[in-house]
N, C-alpha and C positions, 0 to 999 in steps of 0.2 A: 644327661638324664633321660634312661630310656623308658616310655612308656610304660605306665603303673598298670602292674597286675593287679588280679585279686587274688592271688597264690602263688607261691614261689617255692619251688621244690630244690634243693642240693643234694647231690650225692657227695658221702664223704665215704671214700673205700676203705680206710686204715687211720687210724693215729700217726702214725709215722710213715712217710714214704719208703720202700723198702722193708718194712715191717714182714708185708705180705698179707692176706686178705683171700677167703675162699671165691673164688670164679664165682661159683653159684649165686652167694650172697649180693656179689657187682652186677651179675646179667639181672637180678630179679629188681634191682634196683635201678636199672635202666627200662625193665619193663614199668615203671613209673615214670617215665617220659622225663627226667630229670631237666632243668633250666641249666645248669651249670655242674660238673664236677670240682670239686675244691678239696685239696690234700693239702697236710701240713708234713714238711720234711725237716725240721730242725730242730732244737733244744740245746738248752746251756745244762739241761740235767746231769750229763754224763762231764763237768766241768769244764775248763779250758783251755785240756788236749788240742781238740779236734780244731779249734778256731786256731791255737798257736800253731800247730804240727799244720796246717792247712791239708788234711784228710778228711775223708765224709765220715759219716757216723754208720752208714752200712755198706756194703760191698756194692761194686759196679752191677755183679750180675743180678743182686737182690733188686737194685733200683732199677735196671732194665727188664726186669721179668712183671715188675708192679708197675712204672712206665706205660711198657708195648700194649696192655690190656688199657688203662685208662688210655692212652693217647689216641689208638685206633677208635674206640669205643667211642672219643667225644667227637673225633674227624666224625665217622657215619654219623652219630646225631644231629651233627652242625652246631654244637652247644660249647660255651668256652670250656676251659681247662685251665685250672690257676693253682700255682705250687707255689706254697709258701714259704720261705727259711730254704733254699735251695742249698742241697746238699749237707744239711745238718746245721752249719754255723751260718750261713748265707753271705760268705766272704765271695771277693769274686772267684778267686779259684773254686771256690764250691758251685758258685753258677756256673762258671764256665765247664765245669766236669760234668753236671747235669745237663748243659745245653748238649754238649759232644754224646751224651747218650741219646736225647731226644733226636737229636739229625740223624745220628744213625739210625733210629727205628724209622723216623720218615723215608729215609732214602730204600731199607730195607723193606718198606712195606709201599714204595712208589706213592707219598703222600704230597701231593702239590697243592699249590695255589691258598697257600698257609699266612696267615701274619702273624710272626711272634713276637711278643713284648719282652726285653728283658729290663727288671727293674734294679736298678745297682744300689747297693745298700751302705758301698763301703766311705767313711767320713776320714779325709785328708787328719793327719797329723796336726798341719800348722793353724788348722781349723781349730781344733780340742784346744790347740794351746791359748789360743787368740780371746776362746770363749772363757777358758780358765784365768785368766788377767784379765776380763771384763766381769768377772765374778758370775758368769752364766752358766757355771759349769760344779756339778754338786754329786760326790758321793753317795751311793743309794744303800745308806745304812751304815752302823757305825764299824762294823767289819773290816769295810774299805779301805786300804792303805792309802795317804795322800799319795795323790798325781802328780810326784814332781817331773821336771823337764828330764831330769834322765830316765825314769820309768816311763815315760813317755816314749822317748825317741828308743827305749829298746822295746816298745810295745812291735808286735809282727804288724798289726793290720788294726782297724778300729770301724767294727760294723756298729749300726742303730737300728731298731725297731721301727719301721715304717707303721705306720696306721692307714686305715685305707683309702686315702686322696689319691695316692699314687696310683693304685691299684684301680680306683675309678675313672682315673683317666687313662689311663690303659684300657679300659672295658670301651668309652667313650671314643676311643682309636679304633674299636671292633677289632682288638686282637683275639684270634683263636687260642693263642697258649700264653698263658701270663708267666712268666719266671721271675720271682720275685727272689730278691736276696733276702737278707734277714729279717723279717716282718714279725709283728705281734699275733702271735699265734693266732688270735681269733679274726684279726684283720681280714685275711683272704675270703673268710665267710662273709664277714659284713661287709665288706666293699660292694660286694655282687648283690647283696639282698638293698643297700643304699644308693646303689645307683640304679637298681629298678623301683626307689621310691618306697622302700618300707623301713618303718621305725627305725631310728641307727640303736635304741635301746633293746628292742628286742632282735635285731640285727646280728649286735656284739654279744648277747645273750645267747644266741644259737650258735653263735662261733666258736664260743668259748666253751659250749659242751662237744657241739662237733669235732673241733679239732684234734681231739682224742676218740673220737668215732665210738665203737661201742664201748669203751670203757664204763658208760655212763649205763649200761645194759646190767642186767644178771643172766646168768655170771658175764663179770666184764671182762673185757680185752681190747688192745689196740689192736687187733690182728683182724678185724670185721670190719664188714660195711653198714653204714648207718645212712639214715635219709630224713633230711630236716625238709618240713614245711612250715612256710612262713606265711601267715595271713596277716590282716590288717591289725588284730588286738591280741594275737598270740603266735604263737609257733609252737608246731609237733614235731616233737623226735620219733622214730619209728625203727627198730632194728629190721634188718632186710636175712634174718636167720632163724626159722622156726627153733632153734635152740635156746633163743635169748628172749629175755622181756624187758622193759624195761618200768621199773615202777616210781610213784611219785617218791619215796625213800632215794630207790638207785638215783635216778636225775639230779634233786636235790643234792644227794653227798657229793656229785659229781661238780654241782655248782659252787660247791666251799673247796674246790680242789685247787690247790697251788693256790692260795692267799693268804696273808698274814690278818686277816679280817675278814670275821664271817660272811659279809654280804656287800663289800665295798672293795670294787677292782679296779685299780689303776689301768688305764694306759695312754697313749699318744695323742695329750692334747682333752683326754676327756677322763670322767670316773663314773664308772657303773654302781649303782645303788640297786640291790637285789633284795633289799629289806622284806618288801611287800610283796615279795614274787608267791605266785599260787600255783601248785604242782596236781594237776588232776589225771588221773588214770582213765581211759577211754575205754577200757575193756578190750581190747585187743592185741594187746603187748605194746601200745604207744602211750604217751604221755604229754600235755598241753599245758604249754607253761603262758602264765602272764602277769602283768604288773612290774617287769622289768622297765628301769629308769635312769637316765644319762645326763649328765651335765656336764659342759664344754669348762675347763678348767681356764681359770684366769690368763696364764701365759702358758703356751705350746710348749711342751717338755717330750722329747725322744727318751729311751734308754740307751746308752754307748758298751760295748762289750768290747774287751781289746784283749790279748793276752802277752804273757813275754816268760822267755825263757829263763829258767830261774836254778838250776839242777839238770843230775842223772840219776836215774835211778838202776838200782839192782835186787833184786827180790831172789829166796829162795820159798819153797814151801816144802813144810815137813811135817810129820806127825809125833806124839808121843804118848807111851802106854804106862811106861810106868808111874803105880800111882806112889810112889816116893816124891819123883819128879815133878808130877803134876800137884803135891800139894805143897811146895816149896816155890812154882814155877817163876814168877816173879823175881823174889829174890836170887835166883839161878841167874836168868837175865840180866839182871844189873849188875851181876857179879860177871857176866860176859862182858859186857858192857865196858867195864873197868879194865879189864885182862885185855880186850882189842885196843882199848886209849891208853896203856901203856905200851904197848908194842910201840904203838903209829904214835910216840910222843914227839916225833919230830913234825906231826902234821897240826896244823893249827884245828883245835877243836872245833871252830867256828865253818870250816869244809867240808864237814859231813855231818850227819846226826846218821842214829842208829834208832829202830825202830822195832817193837812188837805187836803182832797180832793174835793175839790167844782165842782163837775160836773153841768155842767148848767151856770158857770162861765168860769173857766180857767183848768178845771181838768185836761186838756189833754197837755195845753202848758202851764201852769203856769204862773212865769212869763213873757214869750213870746207871750202872748195870746194878739193879736191886737187888739180883739173887746170884750169888758170887760162889755156888757149890759149884764145886766143878766138875765136868762130865767125866767118864771112866778115861777116854782118850781125849787128847787135845789137837787141834789141825793148828800149825803155827803159820806165820808168813814173818821173813825178816825182811826188813827193806831197809837198804840203806840209800838214802840220796846226799849226793855230793858235789862238788864243784864241776869234776869231771867225769868223765863216765870208765877212764883207769883209774881213778880212788875209789868209785862204787865201786867195783868189780874187785880190787884188792881190800878194801875194809867187809863188805860181803863176805868174801871169800873166809877171811879169818874169824868172822864171827859164824859161819856155820862150821868149820874145824874145831875153832874152839867150843861151840855147844853141844859138840859133839861126843868128845870126848871129856866134857867136863866134869872134874869129880866132886859132885856132889856127897854132902851127907849122908851116908846110909847105903849108897850106890853099891849093885853085889856084883854088877858087870860091868866089863870095860868094853865089849862089843861096839857100844856106843848108844848115844841118848836117844838117836833121830831116825824117825823112818823115811825116806823119801821116795814120792810117788814118780820125780821126774830123772832123767838120767841124760845130759848134766843138771845136777840140782839147782846150779847159778843160774838165773836169766836177765842177761842186761836189758834192761827194756829202754832205756836210752831219754832223751831228753824230758823233762820237767814242767810244765807251764803251771803258771798262775793268772788268775785274772789282775792285769795292772788296771785297766780300765772298766770301771763298774760304777755309771755313772748317769745323770739324769743331765742333757744339755738344752738351753732355749734354742727356740726358732724361731722364724718368724712366723710359720707354718708349716702344716703335713706336706707340703709338696715340695721345700724348700731343699735338701739334702739328698734326694732320693730322684736322679737321675732317670731318663726312659730311653733305652735302646730298641729300633724298630728291625726286625730280618724278614722281606719278605721272601719267601718258601716258591717260588713259580718253576714250570716246566721249562 
């Protein structure tokens, strides 16, 4: 553990690496002489596709644009740069993608004499299978399907969310850049603070806020920089853009973000309790927070994430303006489904699914929509999910052509029922993934499953 400080400053450039941030805000943050630059780069918010397909959430151009400023500033200041959940999903392919960008930046700027730590978060399938057999791997929620051997073997790869322990180990090894695989979002921030002797509860609470950067400010955004200042009994979150300010409400509201309980937050091997937190406005657009508490769990568990390919998708985007069709849109959609099913009677019905999303009626909430008065025009997405891309394409084409010329009661024109904004109208999307693994797994401690590799960048 490093020598204790009375105050620690962490600069969060943005809420997601590659989302972008104003250079002016970031440089203003650097003027505060931060002790580290920490940024989150991953999420499961967009679903399982990026993990299953092995692709990044952001483009290389966007990631490199952010990293170039972050890495060069961190090196110039002689402070650690820590990246959590590299590449979006934090699997081996995502980490290697991010590493290649960093090495490219170092070469282009002729930066040498650095130590890079790579913390891998990939979990071997056989380890999970053994834990399942021992009863030490459980689904995270009632909606998670049973993890059978077949589903496990169909999984492209599994990652686990690391806590602060392996990141602290990399800091102890004096790494200049720490590139983490899948990490519990607050962990990279918390690790740096705990390594410097600060309270773990405050460290994790600050990390919970900083991982989304300026989303806790007004107006909120993930595309701006924030400064976190840790003290012995509190922490401060401070916007670095004059157009933003933090209030007690905005910071408290973000404390509730992405939680299934108002003030209890579960993480690897710990539970954060924020029931007694006090949020105090300091009068300069910053907010000071006190009262965070933390407890270790009796058994250390890490969250597993894995995805498997289940189908292929083709979709069409179209518009409807005829009030007669709009008034009976769901009825016509069901009739279209029936006609397509009759045409493809030789295809087993379980081999494909047809789905309509009606924007302007209930496209967001579906059956939960309380206001079902349709708009004067609807945007409709036809989606077909099938066993093969060829079948998805064929069925979607039939759905589109059937709907386009469907003779609903009262129709006055035969020119067509749909307006297409794009040509070609049918878009083959490709593979569809679902979370096959979304489980908690017991481990001995926070270091067991996260090996660290070190790279020396020398002249």
